[in-house]
PDB file as gemmi writes it, atoms N, CA and C in Angstrom:
CRYST1    1.000    1.000    1.000  90.00  90.00  90.00 P 1                      
ATOM      1  N   MET A   1     -30.968   7.608 -42.502  1.00  0.00           N  
ATOM      2  CA  MET A   1     -29.847   8.463 -42.221  1.00  0.00           C  
ATOM      3  C   MET A   1     -28.939   7.747 -41.215  1.00  0.00           C  
ATOM      4  N   GLU A   2     -27.661   7.830 -41.440  1.00  0.00           N  
ATOM      5  CA  GLU A   2     -26.686   7.151 -40.590  1.00  0.00           C  
ATOM      6  C   GLU A   2     -25.918   8.180 -39.752  1.00  0.00           C  
ATOM      7  N   SER A   3     -25.752   7.900 -38.472  1.00  0.00           N  
ATOM      8  CA  SER A   3     -24.922   8.773 -37.643  1.00  0.00           C  
ATOM      9  C   SER A   3     -23.525   8.177 -37.578  1.00  0.00           C  
ATOM     10  N   LYS A   4     -22.549   9.033 -37.280  1.00  0.00           N  
ATOM     11  CA  LYS A   4     -21.167   8.601 -37.319  1.00  0.00           C  
ATOM     12  C   LYS A   4     -20.346   9.422 -36.329  1.00  0.00           C  
ATOM     13  N   TYR A   5     -19.414   8.761 -35.638  1.00  0.00           N  
ATOM     14  CA  TYR A   5     -18.478   9.476 -34.789  1.00  0.00           C  
ATOM     15  C   TYR A   5     -17.382  10.071 -35.665  1.00  0.00           C  
ATOM     16  N   ILE A   6     -17.033  11.329 -35.406  1.00  0.00           N  
ATOM     17  CA  ILE A   6     -15.950  11.971 -36.130  1.00  0.00           C  
ATOM     18  C   ILE A   6     -15.085  12.745 -35.155  1.00  0.00           C  
ATOM     19  N   SER A   7     -13.869  13.037 -35.572  1.00  0.00           N  
ATOM     20  CA  SER A   7     -12.964  13.877 -34.805  1.00  0.00           C  
ATOM     21  C   SER A   7     -12.551  15.039 -35.698  1.00  0.00           C  
ATOM     22  N   VAL A   8     -12.957  16.246 -35.317  1.00  0.00           N  
ATOM     23  CA  VAL A   8     -12.649  17.441 -36.104  1.00  0.00           C  
ATOM     24  C   VAL A   8     -11.236  17.892 -35.750  1.00  0.00           C  
ATOM     25  N   ILE A   9     -10.326  17.794 -36.720  1.00  0.00           N  
ATOM     26  CA  ILE A   9      -8.912  18.083 -36.445  1.00  0.00           C  
ATOM     27  C   ILE A   9      -8.650  19.565 -36.220  1.00  0.00           C  
ATOM     28  N   ASN A  10      -9.535  20.427 -36.676  1.00  0.00           N  
ATOM     29  CA  ASN A  10      -9.388  21.854 -36.431  1.00  0.00           C  
ATOM     30  C   ASN A  10     -10.500  22.358 -35.509  1.00  0.00           C  
ATOM     31  N   GLY A  11     -10.940  21.507 -34.602  1.00  0.00           N  
ATOM     32  CA  GLY A  11     -12.036  21.831 -33.697  1.00  0.00           C  
ATOM     33  C   GLY A  11     -11.716  22.875 -32.642  1.00  0.00           C  
ATOM     34  N   LYS A  12     -10.457  22.964 -32.240  1.00  0.00           N  
ATOM     35  CA  LYS A  12     -10.091  23.959 -31.225  1.00  0.00           C  
ATOM     36  C   LYS A  12     -10.323  25.375 -31.727  1.00  0.00           C  
ATOM     37  N   GLU A  13     -10.242  25.545 -33.054  1.00  0.00           N  
ATOM     38  CA  GLU A  13     -10.442  26.864 -33.657  1.00  0.00           C  
ATOM     39  C   GLU A  13     -11.881  27.051 -34.141  1.00  0.00           C  
ATOM     40  N   LYS A  14     -12.786  26.140 -33.776  1.00  0.00           N  
ATOM     41  CA  LYS A  14     -14.185  26.137 -34.227  1.00  0.00           C  
ATOM     42  C   LYS A  14     -14.260  26.014 -35.740  1.00  0.00           C  
ATOM     43  N   GLY A  15     -13.364  25.202 -36.298  1.00  0.00           N  
ATOM     44  CA  GLY A  15     -13.318  25.044 -37.744  1.00  0.00           C  
ATOM     45  C   GLY A  15     -12.438  26.116 -38.347  1.00  0.00           C  
ATOM     46  N   GLY A  16     -12.450  26.197 -39.645  1.00  0.00           N  
ATOM     47  CA  GLY A  16     -11.634  27.198 -40.315  1.00  0.00           C  
ATOM     48  C   GLY A  16     -11.930  27.243 -41.792  1.00  0.00           C  
ATOM     49  N   SER A  17     -11.284  28.179 -42.459  1.00  0.00           N  
ATOM     50  CA  SER A  17     -11.451  28.341 -43.890  1.00  0.00           C  
ATOM     51  C   SER A  17     -10.852  27.159 -44.627  1.00  0.00           C  
ATOM     52  N   VAL A  18     -11.527  26.705 -45.651  1.00  0.00           N  
ATOM     53  CA  VAL A  18     -11.027  25.586 -46.436  1.00  0.00           C  
ATOM     54  C   VAL A  18      -9.696  25.953 -47.101  1.00  0.00           C  
ATOM     55  N   ALA A  19      -9.405  27.234 -47.240  1.00  0.00           N  
ATOM     56  CA  ALA A  19      -8.118  27.675 -47.795  1.00  0.00           C  
ATOM     57  C   ALA A  19      -6.962  27.302 -46.873  1.00  0.00           C  
ATOM     58  N   LYS A  20      -7.248  27.061 -45.594  1.00  0.00           N  
ATOM     59  CA  LYS A  20      -6.211  26.717 -44.618  1.00  0.00           C  
ATOM     60  C   LYS A  20      -6.127  25.215 -44.350  1.00  0.00           C  
ATOM     61  N   ILE A  21      -6.743  24.419 -45.193  1.00  0.00           N  
ATOM     62  CA  ILE A  21      -6.814  22.982 -44.955  1.00  0.00           C  
ATOM     63  C   ILE A  21      -5.423  22.342 -44.914  1.00  0.00           C  
ATOM     64  N   LYS A  22      -4.504  22.811 -45.735  1.00  0.00           N  
ATOM     65  CA  LYS A  22      -3.158  22.217 -45.764  1.00  0.00           C  
ATOM     66  C   LYS A  22      -2.351  22.588 -44.525  1.00  0.00           C  
ATOM     67  N   GLN A  23      -2.717  23.665 -43.840  1.00  0.00           N  
ATOM     68  CA  GLN A  23      -2.030  24.078 -42.627  1.00  0.00           C  
ATOM     69  C   GLN A  23      -2.562  23.369 -41.387  1.00  0.00           C  
ATOM     70  N   ALA A  24      -3.709  22.716 -41.506  1.00  0.00           N  
ATOM     71  CA  ALA A  24      -4.356  22.090 -40.354  1.00  0.00           C  
ATOM     72  C   ALA A  24      -3.544  20.936 -39.791  1.00  0.00           C  
ATOM     73  N   VAL A  25      -2.870  20.210 -40.667  1.00  0.00           N  
ATOM     74  CA  VAL A  25      -2.099  19.037 -40.256  1.00  0.00           C  
ATOM     75  C   VAL A  25      -0.788  19.047 -41.013  1.00  0.00           C  
ATOM     76  N   GLY A  26       0.298  18.812 -40.300  1.00  0.00           N  
ATOM     77  CA  GLY A  26       1.596  18.718 -40.948  1.00  0.00           C  
ATOM     78  C   GLY A  26       1.669  17.492 -41.850  1.00  0.00           C  
ATOM     79  N   VAL A  27       2.535  17.543 -42.838  1.00  0.00           N  
ATOM     80  CA  VAL A  27       2.679  16.452 -43.805  1.00  0.00           C  
ATOM     81  C   VAL A  27       2.943  15.120 -43.108  1.00  0.00           C  
ATOM     82  N   GLU A  28       3.751  15.131 -42.050  1.00  0.00           N  
ATOM     83  CA  GLU A  28       4.078  13.889 -41.339  1.00  0.00           C  
ATOM     84  C   GLU A  28       2.872  13.287 -40.624  1.00  0.00           C  
ATOM     85  N   MET A  29       1.862  14.096 -40.339  1.00  0.00           N  
ATOM     86  CA  MET A  29       0.673  13.609 -39.638  1.00  0.00           C  
ATOM     87  C   MET A  29      -0.394  13.062 -40.590  1.00  0.00           C  
ATOM     88  N   LEU A  30      -0.307  13.380 -41.869  1.00  0.00           N  
ATOM     89  CA  LEU A  30      -1.343  12.955 -42.812  1.00  0.00           C  
ATOM     90  C   LEU A  30      -1.516  11.445 -42.837  1.00  0.00           C  
ATOM     91  N   GLU A  31      -0.413  10.711 -42.734  1.00  0.00           N  
ATOM     92  CA  GLU A  31      -0.485   9.247 -42.767  1.00  0.00           C  
ATOM     93  C   GLU A  31      -1.186   8.668 -41.544  1.00  0.00           C  
ATOM     94  N   LYS A  32      -1.233   9.426 -40.461  1.00  0.00           N  
ATOM     95  CA  LYS A  32      -1.836   8.938 -39.217  1.00  0.00           C  
ATOM     96  C   LYS A  32      -3.339   9.206 -39.140  1.00  0.00           C  
ATOM     97  N   LEU A  33      -3.857   9.998 -40.069  1.00  0.00           N  
ATOM     98  CA  LEU A  33      -5.283  10.309 -40.057  1.00  0.00           C  
ATOM     99  C   LEU A  33      -6.094   9.094 -40.500  1.00  0.00           C  
ATOM    100  N   ILE A  34      -7.182   8.863 -39.825  1.00  0.00           N  
ATOM    101  CA  ILE A  34      -8.083   7.767 -40.180  1.00  0.00           C  
ATOM    102  C   ILE A  34      -9.194   8.357 -41.042  1.00  0.00           C  
ATOM    103  N   SER A  35      -9.232   7.936 -42.303  1.00  0.00           N  
ATOM    104  CA  SER A  35     -10.217   8.458 -43.238  1.00  0.00           C  
ATOM    105  C   SER A  35     -11.633   8.171 -42.738  1.00  0.00           C  
ATOM    106  N   GLY A  36     -12.471   9.179 -42.774  1.00  0.00           N  
ATOM    107  CA  GLY A  36     -13.848   9.022 -42.308  1.00  0.00           C  
ATOM    108  C   GLY A  36     -14.026   9.293 -40.827  1.00  0.00           C  
ATOM    109  N   PHE A  37     -12.934   9.325 -40.067  1.00  0.00           N  
ATOM    110  CA  PHE A  37     -13.008   9.653 -38.641  1.00  0.00           C  
ATOM    111  C   PHE A  37     -12.402  11.027 -38.384  1.00  0.00           C  
ATOM    112  N   HIS A  38     -11.194  11.258 -38.872  1.00  0.00           N  
ATOM    113  CA  HIS A  38     -10.551  12.562 -38.743  1.00  0.00           C  
ATOM    114  C   HIS A  38     -11.001  13.439 -39.909  1.00  0.00           C  
ATOM    115  N   VAL A  39     -11.612  14.556 -39.594  1.00  0.00           N  
ATOM    116  CA  VAL A  39     -12.145  15.430 -40.639  1.00  0.00           C  
ATOM    117  C   VAL A  39     -11.721  16.876 -40.395  1.00  0.00           C  
ATOM    118  N   PHE A  40     -11.727  17.658 -41.467  1.00  0.00           N  
ATOM    119  CA  PHE A  40     -11.503  19.101 -41.414  1.00  0.00           C  
ATOM    120  C   PHE A  40     -12.858  19.757 -41.592  1.00  0.00           C  
ATOM    121  N   LEU A  41     -13.179  20.719 -40.739  1.00  0.00           N  
ATOM    122  CA  LEU A  41     -14.469  21.412 -40.796  1.00  0.00           C  
ATOM    123  C   LEU A  41     -14.285  22.794 -41.399  1.00  0.00           C  
ATOM    124  N   ASP A  42     -14.966  23.049 -42.512  1.00  0.00           N  
ATOM    125  CA  ASP A  42     -15.034  24.399 -43.087  1.00  0.00           C  
ATOM    126  C   ASP A  42     -16.171  25.100 -42.353  1.00  0.00           C  
ATOM    127  N   ASN A  43     -15.804  26.031 -41.455  1.00  0.00           N  
ATOM    128  CA  ASN A  43     -16.827  26.625 -40.590  1.00  0.00           C  
ATOM    129  C   ASN A  43     -17.740  27.610 -41.311  1.00  0.00           C  
ATOM    130  N   LEU A  44     -17.401  28.022 -42.501  1.00  0.00           N  
ATOM    131  CA  LEU A  44     -18.262  28.933 -43.253  1.00  0.00           C  
ATOM    132  C   LEU A  44     -19.446  28.188 -43.884  1.00  0.00           C  
ATOM    133  N   SER A  45     -19.178  27.009 -44.431  1.00  0.00           N  
ATOM    134  CA  SER A  45     -20.232  26.258 -45.120  1.00  0.00           C  
ATOM    135  C   SER A  45     -20.757  25.067 -44.322  1.00  0.00           C  
ATOM    136  N   GLY A  46     -19.973  24.597 -43.332  1.00  0.00           N  
ATOM    137  CA  GLY A  46     -20.348  23.394 -42.594  1.00  0.00           C  
ATOM    138  C   GLY A  46     -19.885  22.122 -43.282  1.00  0.00           C  
ATOM    139  N   ASP A  47     -19.136  22.264 -44.373  1.00  0.00           N  
ATOM    140  CA  ASP A  47     -18.644  21.092 -45.100  1.00  0.00           C  
ATOM    141  C   ASP A  47     -17.540  20.382 -44.330  1.00  0.00           C  
ATOM    142  N   LEU A  48     -17.523  19.052 -44.445  1.00  0.00           N  
ATOM    143  CA  LEU A  48     -16.496  18.220 -43.820  1.00  0.00           C  
ATOM    144  C   LEU A  48     -15.635  17.597 -44.915  1.00  0.00           C  
ATOM    145  N   TYR A  49     -14.327  17.557 -44.678  1.00  0.00           N  
ATOM    146  CA  TYR A  49     -13.385  16.971 -45.623  1.00  0.00           C  
ATOM    147  C   TYR A  49     -12.549  15.917 -44.905  1.00  0.00           C  
ATOM    148  N   ALA A  50     -12.350  14.779 -45.558  1.00  0.00           N  
ATOM    149  CA  ALA A  50     -11.512  13.709 -45.021  1.00  0.00           C  
ATOM    150  C   ALA A  50     -10.321  13.542 -45.954  1.00  0.00           C  
ATOM    151  N   TYR A  51      -9.160  13.220 -45.378  1.00  0.00           N  
ATOM    152  CA  TYR A  51      -7.958  13.032 -46.190  1.00  0.00           C  
ATOM    153  C   TYR A  51      -7.939  11.625 -46.763  1.00  0.00           C  
ATOM    154  N   ASP A  52      -7.763  11.532 -48.068  1.00  0.00           N  
ATOM    155  CA  ASP A  52      -7.662  10.250 -48.764  1.00  0.00           C  
ATOM    156  C   ASP A  52      -6.189  10.002 -49.056  1.00  0.00           C  
ATOM    157  N   ALA A  53      -5.566   9.097 -48.297  1.00  0.00           N  
ATOM    158  CA  ALA A  53      -4.130   8.837 -48.435  1.00  0.00           C  
ATOM    159  C   ALA A  53      -3.790   8.261 -49.803  1.00  0.00           C  
ATOM    160  N   GLU A  54      -4.690   7.483 -50.354  1.00  0.00           N  
ATOM    161  CA  GLU A  54      -4.442   6.878 -51.665  1.00  0.00           C  
ATOM    162  C   GLU A  54      -4.347   7.935 -52.758  1.00  0.00           C  
ATOM    163  N   LYS A  55      -5.250   8.914 -52.723  1.00  0.00           N  
ATOM    164  CA  LYS A  55      -5.257   9.997 -53.711  1.00  0.00           C  
ATOM    165  C   LYS A  55      -4.383  11.174 -53.279  1.00  0.00           C  
ATOM    166  N   GLN A  56      -3.949  11.154 -52.024  1.00  0.00           N  
ATOM    167  CA  GLN A  56      -3.156  12.218 -51.422  1.00  0.00           C  
ATOM    168  C   GLN A  56      -3.837  13.582 -51.569  1.00  0.00           C  
ATOM    169  N   SER A  57      -5.121  13.592 -51.227  1.00  0.00           N  
ATOM    170  CA  SER A  57      -5.886  14.833 -51.304  1.00  0.00           C  
ATOM    171  C   SER A  57      -7.045  14.793 -50.316  1.00  0.00           C  
ATOM    172  N   TRP A  58      -7.563  15.963 -50.015  1.00  0.00           N  
ATOM    173  CA  TRP A  58      -8.724  16.091 -49.146  1.00  0.00           C  
ATOM    174  C   TRP A  58      -9.976  15.931 -50.002  1.00  0.00           C  
ATOM    175  N   GLN A  59     -10.894  15.084 -49.566  1.00  0.00           N  
ATOM    176  CA  GLN A  59     -12.115  14.793 -50.309  1.00  0.00           C  
ATOM    177  C   GLN A  59     -13.336  15.220 -49.489  1.00  0.00           C  
ATOM    178  N   PRO A  60     -14.350  15.809 -50.144  1.00  0.00           N  
ATOM    179  CA  PRO A  60     -15.578  16.159 -49.427  1.00  0.00           C  
ATOM    180  C   PRO A  60     -16.221  14.914 -48.825  1.00  0.00           C  
ATOM    181  N   MET A  61     -16.694  15.052 -47.576  1.00  0.00           N  
ATOM    182  CA  MET A  61     -17.276  13.914 -46.882  1.00  0.00           C  
ATOM    183  C   MET A  61     -18.750  14.139 -46.548  1.00  0.00           C  
ATOM    184  N   GLY A  62     -19.131  15.382 -46.361  1.00  0.00           N  
ATOM    185  CA  GLY A  62     -20.510  15.662 -45.994  1.00  0.00           C  
ATOM    186  C   GLY A  62     -20.661  17.085 -45.512  1.00  0.00           C  
ATOM    187  N   ASN A  63     -21.807  17.378 -44.955  1.00  0.00           N  
ATOM    188  CA  ASN A  63     -22.099  18.711 -44.445  1.00  0.00           C  
ATOM    189  C   ASN A  63     -22.856  18.572 -43.137  1.00  0.00           C  
ATOM    190  N   LEU A  64     -22.495  19.411 -42.158  1.00  0.00           N  
ATOM    191  CA  LEU A  64     -23.149  19.367 -40.856  1.00  0.00           C  
ATOM    192  C   LEU A  64     -24.527  20.022 -40.865  1.00  0.00           C  
ATOM    193  N   GLY A  65     -24.766  20.889 -41.819  1.00  0.00           N  
ATOM    194  CA  GLY A  65     -26.021  21.630 -41.827  1.00  0.00           C  
ATOM    195  C   GLY A  65     -25.968  22.840 -40.903  1.00  0.00           C  
ATOM    196  N   LEU A  66     -24.785  23.108 -40.354  1.00  0.00           N  
ATOM    197  CA  LEU A  66     -24.559  24.253 -39.463  1.00  0.00           C  
ATOM    198  C   LEU A  66     -23.336  25.011 -39.940  1.00  0.00           C  
ATOM    199  N   HIS A  67     -23.244  26.272 -39.560  1.00  0.00           N  
ATOM    200  CA  HIS A  67     -22.033  27.038 -39.834  1.00  0.00           C  
ATOM    201  C   HIS A  67     -21.777  27.990 -38.673  1.00  0.00           C  
ATOM    202  N   TYR A  68     -20.576  28.537 -38.620  1.00  0.00           N  
ATOM    203  CA  TYR A  68     -20.163  29.458 -37.555  1.00  0.00           C  
ATOM    204  C   TYR A  68     -20.486  30.875 -38.035  1.00  0.00           C  
ATOM    205  N   SER A  69     -21.484  31.502 -37.446  1.00  0.00           N  
ATOM    206  CA  SER A  69     -21.971  32.790 -37.931  1.00  0.00           C  
ATOM    207  C   SER A  69     -20.911  33.892 -37.887  1.00  0.00           C  
ATOM    208  N   ARG A  70     -19.993  33.825 -36.940  1.00  0.00           N  
ATOM    209  CA  ARG A  70     -18.933  34.846 -36.868  1.00  0.00           C  
ATOM    210  C   ARG A  70     -17.969  34.721 -38.049  1.00  0.00           C  
ATOM    211  N   ALA A  71     -17.788  33.524 -38.561  1.00  0.00           N  
ATOM    212  CA  ALA A  71     -16.939  33.341 -39.748  1.00  0.00           C  
ATOM    213  C   ALA A  71     -17.594  34.003 -40.945  1.00  0.00           C  
ATOM    214  N   GLU A  72     -18.904  33.854 -41.061  1.00  0.00           N  
ATOM    215  CA  GLU A  72     -19.623  34.473 -42.172  1.00  0.00           C  
ATOM    216  C   GLU A  72     -19.595  35.990 -42.058  1.00  0.00           C  
ATOM    217  N   ALA A  73     -19.724  36.502 -40.859  1.00  0.00           N  
ATOM    218  CA  ALA A  73     -19.715  37.950 -40.637  1.00  0.00           C  
ATOM    219  C   ALA A  73     -18.348  38.577 -40.918  1.00  0.00           C  
ATOM    220  N   SER A  74     -17.284  37.772 -40.858  1.00  0.00           N  
ATOM    221  CA  SER A  74     -15.937  38.316 -41.064  1.00  0.00           C  
ATOM    222  C   SER A  74     -15.587  38.508 -42.542  1.00  0.00           C  
ATOM    223  N   ILE A  75     -16.446  38.032 -43.431  1.00  0.00           N  
ATOM    224  CA  ILE A  75     -16.166  38.178 -44.878  1.00  0.00           C  
ATOM    225  C   ILE A  75     -16.504  39.572 -45.342  1.00  0.00           C  
TER     226      ILE A  75                                                      
END                                                                             
Protein backbone atom coordinates (compact mmCIF):
# COMPACT_ATOMS: atom_id res chain seq x y z
CA MET A 1 0.00 0.00 0.00
CA GLU A 2 1.32 3.43 -0.92
CA SER A 3 0.73 6.60 1.09
CA LYS A 4 0.41 9.94 -0.64
CA TYR A 5 0.18 13.62 0.27
CA ILE A 6 -3.01 15.25 -0.99
CA SER A 7 -4.69 18.62 -0.71
CA VAL A 8 -8.48 18.49 -0.36
CA ILE A 9 -9.79 21.52 -2.24
CA ASN A 10 -13.13 21.42 -0.42
CA GLY A 11 -11.61 20.61 2.98
CA LYS A 12 -12.87 23.73 4.74
CA GLU A 13 -16.40 22.38 4.30
CA LYS A 14 -15.37 18.85 5.46
CA GLY A 15 -15.90 17.65 1.91
CA GLY A 16 -19.13 17.90 0.02
CA SER A 17 -21.60 16.26 -2.30
CA VAL A 18 -20.17 15.07 -5.58
CA ALA A 19 -23.07 16.98 -7.21
CA LYS A 20 -21.26 20.19 -6.18
CA ILE A 21 -17.91 19.21 -7.68
CA LYS A 22 -18.12 21.82 -10.47
CA GLN A 23 -18.75 24.57 -7.90
CA ALA A 24 -15.69 23.64 -5.83
CA VAL A 25 -13.24 25.36 -8.17
CA GLY A 26 -13.82 28.11 -10.70
CA VAL A 27 -13.06 27.34 -14.35
CA GLU A 28 -10.00 29.62 -14.27
CA MET A 29 -8.53 27.61 -11.38
CA LEU A 30 -8.86 24.18 -13.02
CA GLU A 31 -5.63 24.64 -14.97
CA LYS A 32 -3.73 25.34 -11.73
CA LEU A 33 -4.75 22.09 -10.05
CA ILE A 34 -2.05 19.45 -9.78
CA SER A 35 -3.54 16.09 -10.72
CA GLY A 36 -3.10 13.55 -7.94
CA PHE A 37 -2.37 16.24 -5.34
CA HIS A 38 -5.43 18.49 -5.45
CA VAL A 39 -8.52 16.37 -4.87
CA PHE A 40 -12.25 16.79 -4.25
CA LEU A 41 -13.63 14.79 -1.32
CA ASP A 42 -17.14 13.34 -1.52
CA ASN A 43 -17.89 13.31 2.20
CA LEU A 44 -20.80 10.87 1.88
CA SER A 45 -18.79 8.01 0.36
CA GLY A 46 -15.19 9.02 1.13
CA ASP A 47 -14.36 8.96 -2.59
CA LEU A 48 -11.60 11.23 -3.91
CA TYR A 49 -11.68 12.82 -7.36
CA ALA A 50 -8.79 14.47 -9.22
CA TYR A 51 -9.20 16.81 -12.18
CA ASP A 52 -7.74 15.49 -15.44
CA ALA A 53 -6.90 18.54 -17.57
CA GLU A 54 -6.34 16.43 -20.66
CA LYS A 55 -9.84 14.91 -20.49
CA GLN A 56 -11.29 18.06 -18.91
CA SER A 57 -13.17 16.02 -16.34
CA TRP A 58 -13.01 14.85 -12.75
CA GLN A 59 -11.75 11.26 -12.45
CA PRO A 60 -12.09 8.90 -9.46
CA MET A 61 -8.78 8.62 -7.62
CA GLY A 62 -9.50 6.49 -4.58
CA ASN A 63 -11.39 6.20 -1.33
CA LEU A 64 -10.41 7.24 2.18
CA GLY A 65 -12.38 4.48 3.85
CA LEU A 66 -14.06 7.17 5.98
CA HIS A 67 -17.13 9.33 5.58
CA TYR A 68 -18.73 12.30 7.37
CA SER A 69 -21.60 10.83 9.39
CA ARG A 70 -23.54 14.13 9.51
CA ALA A 71 -23.62 14.18 5.70
CA GLU A 72 -25.17 10.72 5.70
CA ALA A 73 -27.70 11.73 8.35
CA SER A 74 -28.81 14.73 6.27
CA ILE A 75 -30.14 12.52 3.45
